[in-house]
C-alpha positions in Angstrom: 126.2 165.4 54.1 124.4 162.6 52.2 120.6 162.8 51.9 118.5 159.7 53.1 115.1 159.9 51.3 113.9 156.5 52.6 114.7 157.2 56.2 111.0 158.1 57.2 109.9 154.9 55.3 112.5 152.8 57.2 111.2 154.3 60.6 107.6 153.3 59.6 108.7 149.8 58.7 110.7 149.5 62.0 107.9 150.8 64.0 105.5 148.2 62.4 107.8 145.3 62.8 108.4 146.2 66.5 104.5 146.5 67.1 104.2 143.1 65.4 107.0 141.6 67.7 105.1 143.2 70.8 101.9 141.9 69.8 103.3 138.4 69.1 105.3 138.4 72.4 102.0 139.5 74.1 100.0 136.7 72.8 102.7 134.1 73.8 102.6 135.5 77.3 98.8 135.3 77.4 99.0 131.7 76.3 101.6 130.9 78.9 99.6 132.7 81.5 96.4 130.7 80.7 98.4 127.4 80.7 99.8 128.2 84.1 96.9 130.0 85.6 94.4 127.2 84.8 96.0 124.4 86.8 96.8 127.0 89.5 93.1 128.1 90.0 92.0 124.5 89.8 94.5 123.0 92.3 94.5 125.9 94.7 90.8 125.6 95.2 91.1 121.8 95.4 89.3 121.2 92.2 85.9 123.3 93.1 86.7 125.7 90.2 86.4 123.3 87.4 84.1 120.8 89.1 81.4 123.6 89.2 81.3 123.9 85.5 81.8 120.5 83.6 82.0 116.8 83.7 84.8 116.5 86.4 82.2 117.0 89.3 81.6 113.3 89.7 85.3 112.3 90.6 85.6 115.5 92.5 82.5 114.5 94.6 83.8 110.8 94.9 87.2 112.3 96.2 85.5 114.1 99.0 84.1 110.7 100.4 87.3 108.5 99.5 90.2 107.3 101.6 92.2 110.1 99.9 90.1 112.9 100.9 93.0 114.6 102.9 95.2 114.5 100.1 95.1 117.5 97.9 94.4 117.0 94.1 97.8 118.5 93.2 99.6 115.8 95.1 98.5 113.1 92.5 97.7 115.1 89.4 100.3 117.8 89.6 100.0 121.6 90.0 101.2 124.9 88.7 104.7 124.2 89.9 105.0 121.0 88.0 108.2 121.4 85.9 106.9 119.2 83.1 106.0 121.7 80.2 103.8 118.9 78.5 101.6 118.8 81.6 100.8 122.4 81.2 100.4 122.4 77.5 98.0 119.4 78.1 96.0 121.5 80.5 95.9 124.3 77.9 94.7 121.9 75.4 91.8 120.8 77.9 90.9 124.5 78.1 90.8 124.9 74.3 88.8 121.9 73.9 86.2 123.1 76.5 86.0 126.5 74.8 85.1 124.6 71.5 82.2 122.9 73.4 83.7 119.4 72.9 83.6 118.2 76.4 83.8 114.4 77.0 81.0 112.6 78.7 83.4 111.0 81.1 87.0 112.2 82.0 89.6 109.3 81.5 93.2 109.2 82.7 95.6 108.7 79.7 98.3 106.0 80.1 101.0 108.6 80.4 99.0 110.1 83.2 98.8 106.9 85.1 102.4 106.1 84.7 103.2 109.6 86.2 100.8 109.0 89.0 102.5 105.7 89.9 105.7 107.4 91.0 103.7 110.0 93.0 102.2 107.1 95.0 105.7 106.7 96.3 105.8 110.0 98.2 103.1 108.5 100.8 103.3 104.7 100.3 107.0 104.2 100.3 107.1 100.8 101.9 104.4 99.5 99.6 105.9 101.1 96.6 109.3 99.5 97.4 107.6 96.0 97.7 105.7 96.6 94.5 109.0 97.8 92.6 110.9 94.5 93.7 108.0 92.3 92.7 107.0 90.7 89.3 104.1 93.1 89.0 106.3 95.9 88.2 107.4 94.1 85.0 107.9 96.3 81.9 106.3 96.6 78.6 109.5 95.3 77.1 109.6 92.2 79.6 105.9 91.2 78.5 105.5 92.3 74.8 109.0 91.8 73.5 109.3 88.5 75.1 110.8 86.2 72.3 110.0 82.7 74.0 106.5 83.7 75.0 105.6 85.4 71.5 106.9 82.4 69.6 104.7 80.1 71.6 101.6 82.2 71.8 100.9 85.1 69.4 100.2 88.3 71.2 96.6 89.6 71.1 94.3 92.2 72.5 93.4 89.9 75.5 96.9 90.6 76.8 96.0 94.0 77.6 93.3 92.8 79.9 95.9 92.4 82.7 99.1 93.8 81.1 98.9 97.5 80.2 95.2 97.8 80.8 95.4 101.6 80.7 96.9 101.6 77.3 94.7 103.3 74.8 94.1 101.3 71.6 94.7 97.7 70.7 97.6 95.4 70.6 98.4 96.5 66.9 98.8 100.2 68.3 101.4 98.9 70.8 103.5 96.2 69.1 104.5 95.5 65.6 104.4 93.0 64.1 101.5 90.8 65.6 102.7 87.4 64.7 104.8 84.6 66.0 107.9 85.4 63.9 109.1 88.7 65.1 111.4 90.6 65.6 109.0 92.6 67.8 109.4 96.3 68.8 107.0 98.7 70.7 105.6 101.3 68.3 106.3 103.8 71.3 109.9 103.4 72.6 109.1 105.5 75.5 107.2 102.7 77.1 110.1 100.2 77.0 110.9 100.5 80.8 107.2 101.6 82.0 105.4 99.2 84.3 102.5 97.2 82.6 100.6 96.7 86.1 100.9 100.2 87.8 99.2 101.0 91.2 96.1 102.1 89.4 95.7 98.7 87.9 94.4 97.4 91.4 93.6 100.6 93.3 90.6 103.0 92.6 91.7 106.0 94.5 88.3 107.8 94.6 86.5 105.1 95.9 84.3 105.7 98.9 86.1 104.8 102.3 87.6 106.2 105.3 91.3 107.1 105.7 93.6 104.6 107.3 93.7 105.3 110.9 95.8 104.0 114.0 94.2 101.8 116.7 92.2 103.2 119.3 94.2 105.0 122.1 92.7 102.9 124.8 94.0 99.6 123.1 94.2 97.6 119.9 91.0 96.4 118.1 89.9 92.9 118.4 90.5 90.7 115.5 87.1 90.6 114.0 87.1 94.4 114.1 90.4 94.7 112.2 90.3 95.7 108.6 91.2 93.0 106.0 91.0 95.0 102.7 91.3 98.6 102.0 88.4 100.2 100.2 90.6 101.3 97.1 91.1 97.6 96.1 89.3 97.3 92.6 90.0 95.9 89.1 89.9 98.1 86.1 87.6 96.7 83.3 89.4 98.3 80.3 86.3 97.6 78.2 84.4 100.0 80.1 87.3 101.9 81.5 85.8 101.6 84.9 86.5 100.0 88.2 84.9 97.1 89.9 85.1 97.0 93.5 86.8 93.9 95.1 83.5 93.5 97.2 81.6 93.0 93.8 84.2 90.7 92.1 83.1 87.0 92.4 85.1 84.1 93.8 85.1 81.3 91.1 84.0 77.8 92.1 86.9 75.9 91.3 87.1 72.1 90.5 89.6 69.3 90.9 88.2 67.1 88.1 84.7 66.9 89.4 85.2 67.7 93.0 84.6 71.2 94.2 87.7 72.6 95.8 87.6 74.2 99.2 88.2 78.0 99.0 89.2 80.6 101.4 86.7 83.3 102.1 89.4 86.0 101.7 87.6 88.3 99.1 90.8 90.1 98.2 91.4 86.9 96.0 88.7 87.8 93.8 91.1 90.6 92.5 93.9 87.8 91.9 91.6 85.8 89.9 90.8 88.5 87.3 94.4 87.8 85.9 95.5 84.6 87.4 92.3 82.8 86.0 91.6 79.3 84.9 90.2 78.2 81.4 86.5 77.9 81.0 86.5 74.4 82.7 87.5 76.2 85.9 89.9 73.1 86.5 92.5 74.0 89.0 96.0 74.9 87.6 94.6 75.3 84.2 95.4 78.6 82.3 97.0 81.1 84.6 95.3 79.6 87.7 97.2 79.0 91.0 94.4 77.6 93.3 95.9 75.6 96.1 94.8 72.0 96.6 96.5 69.0 98.3 97.9 70.0 101.9 97.4 73.8 101.2 93.9 73.5 100.0 91.6 76.2 101.4 94.4 78.7 102.1 94.2 82.2 100.6 96.6 83.6 98.3 97.8 86.1 101.0 98.6 83.2 103.3 101.8 82.8 101.6 102.2 85.8 99.1 102.9 89.3 100.5 100.4 91.9 99.2 102.6 94.2 97.2 105.9 92.1 96.9 104.5 88.6 96.4 107.6 87.2 98.4 106.8 83.9 99.9 110.1 83.4 101.9 108.4 83.8 105.4 105.3 82.1 104.5 106.1 78.6 105.9 106.7 79.9 109.3 103.2 81.3 109.4 101.9 77.5 110.0 105.0 75.4 110.4 106.6 76.8 113.3 109.5 75.1 115.2 107.3 74.2 118.3 105.1 71.8 116.3 105.0 68.1 117.3 106.2 66.9 114.1 109.4 68.9 114.1 109.9 68.8 110.3 111.8 71.5 108.5 109.3 71.9 105.6 111.4 74.4 104.0 113.9 71.6 103.2 111.3 69.3 101.5 111.4 68.6 97.8 108.8 71.2 96.7 108.9 74.3 94.4 109.3 76.3 97.5 112.8 75.0 97.7 113.7 74.5 94.0 111.6 75.6 90.9 112.6 72.4 89.2 110.8 70.2 91.9 108.2 68.0 90.6 106.2 68.7 93.8 104.5 72.1 93.1 103.7 74.0 96.3 100.3 74.6 95.2 99.3 71.1 94.7 101.6 68.9 96.7 99.8 66.1 98.7 101.1 63.8 101.5 101.0 61.0 99.1 103.5 62.5 96.7 106.1 61.8 99.4 104.5 59.1 101.5 103.8 56.6 98.6 103.6 53.7 100.9 100.9 55.5 103.3 101.2 58.3 105.6 103.0 57.5 108.9 101.4 58.0 112.1 102.4 61.3 113.9 104.8 60.5 116.9 103.3 61.0 120.3 105.5 63.7 121.9 104.8 66.2 124.4 104.7 69.8 123.1 107.2 72.4 124.7 104.3 73.9 126.6 103.2 70.6 128.3 106.7 69.8 129.5 
């Protein structure tokens, strides 16, 4: 029988290793428990637990009086059952930050959080999301910032972020390289390539005060003046202050056609459009990115022709030029940009004299279909 003089020593080493393993495992389990328990406590109590202690009380209070007051925090921000591990690690990081006493004065959504919330909007607003997804407003980072023709014509700069990627943290040099007109260009974060640069939160402030959207009264539909035109959530995000300006507080510009003041629609929703589709400092119509209508369409709102989320204009002519009009002209077949993008007669500025250069003919005196 062989004698093993080091057997007691080996046992002690094994016990110590096993004890260290147990301690390490317990530590990991505690960290995981904290990571998962923190969002669980927060969301199960509708945010009250966290709001009672630190800076999130303001958005929490705003949410209680917003149009989304009946939507749980977890529906937009995620919860304990969220499968994204990064989500839980980020929450754990927030806990550690607060334990160190480094709480921010104002909570801010990161760009990644905004992009994640965009897809969550779809669960309730399916029709609006589908319209937005099919529109040019869902254009991606690569479409905008890696556009060779545009980048060679005009050097990309920080002002691009005012409307495109307004939630992005940092400046243009943190997003694209090189910043010149030569290229080739690439995004520093390749994960943004197919992400939308104008997400839902670019134009909607979800915690803004307002009442939830409701059906018409049971005893009948509301009369026209009582019907809602704009939702309270409509707002523009000022990326300099990282705060929203409600559409009611945004100004409608006084536009000029040379020295003449252009007649403008009183539709306040246009004020949001003008934040990005803006003229140059002279306020001349169709300068810069402006699309203010003049000519035969002067005074019309943007939304007279453009659908709210999809921007489609296919059915817009029928809103005014119906088949029972006396003139009986099919305006959709006229030589304008509505029919052909190459037309010299832009739909935003077309005038009667553009086609009737010898003078506008008198309308034929015919009886309407209702008078016959």
